[in-house]
C-alpha positions, 0 to 999 in steps of 0.5 A: 440513472446517474452512473457512478464512476469508481475512482480506484486510483485515489489513495486514502490517508493511511495509518499504522492502525488501519493496516490489517495485521493478519499474520504480520504481528511481529512486523507490524510491531516493528513498524510502530517501533520505527515510527517512534524511533525506538527500534534497536534495528535501524534498517528493515526491508519488507517484501511481498506481492502487489496489494499486500500493504507495502506502500500503505505501511510506508505512507503511514510511517511517513506521517510521523515527524521527521520522515520522508517517503521516497518512491522509486522515481523520486528526483535526486534531491529526495535521496540526499540525507538531511539532518531534519529527517531521521526516517527514510522510506524507500518504496519499490526498490526493484524499480530504481533506475541505475542512477537512483541505485547509486543515489540510494547506495550513498543514502544508505551509507549516510543513514548508517553514519548518522544513526538514522532509520530506513525501511525499504520495500520490494516484491522479492527478498533482497538477495533476488533484487535485480539491482547493484550488488553493493545496494543489494547487500545494504538492503539486507543489513537489517531485518527482512520481513515477508508481508503475508496477504490476508486470507479470504476470511480475514478480508471479509472480517476486515471489510465487515468491520469497515462496513459496520464502522460506516453504519452500513449493513451488507447482505451475507452474500455480498462480500464473498461475491465481491472477492470472487468477481473483483480485484482482491487487494484490500485497497481496491476492496475498500474503495468498492465498499465506499462506492457501494455505500454511495450507490446505496444512498443514491439509489435508496436500495439496501446493499444486496447482491443485485446492487453489487452486480449492478455496480460491477456492471457499471464499472465494466462498462466504463469507456476506455479513456486511455485510447488516443483520439482518432486522427483527422 
C-alpha cells in the first residue's frame, strides 16, 4: 500500500472568512476594519499561544492591497516605510533580533507620522515582551487583544463544517479521537482532514476510526529525515 506522507508544514492560503471566530468576534470585526483601512485605531496588537490563528490573521490581511507581511526574521528593507504600503503586519515580535527591534521602532514612528496602519503579534501582552522598552511602549499604543483558542466543541463544529464542504462523511468517533491523539491547533487538524480525505479516496474506505488510526500509525512511523548522515 502506498504510504501517505502528511505535509504539515504547508501553509494554505488564508482569509479572514476562514478564521474560526469563536470568542473573538470583536477582534475579528476589527481585523475586517483594518483590511478596509476603516478603523479609527491605527495600531493593534494580538497575543495568544501558538496555534490560535495569529499568523493566519496577518497573512489574511496581507492579501488586501497595500499590505506587507513582516516575519520577525525579515530583512532590513521590509522594515522600511514606503508610501505604497498602508498596512504593516509584524509577526512574532518576541523573536525580533536587537537590530530588528531598532528597525521596528523606526517603522512604528513612520507609520504614525503618515497615518498608516499596523498589526503586531506576540505570545504575551506588550508589557511582558522581552524587547526594548521604547518598542514595548509602541506595541501598546493601540488596541490589545488576546486571541482565545477554540473549545473542543468549537473545533469539532468547525472541522465538521469543513468536512461537509468537501462532501466528506465522518463517523461520529473520528473527530473526538483526532483531538485526543493528534496536534490540537486548527491548521494541523485541517491538514489531517485533507489527508483523511485523500487516504479515503486512495484506499476506497469510508472515514471511520480504523481508517484514522491507520493514518496516524503511518505518520508516527515516518523516518526522521532531520538526522545527519552517518560519517564514512
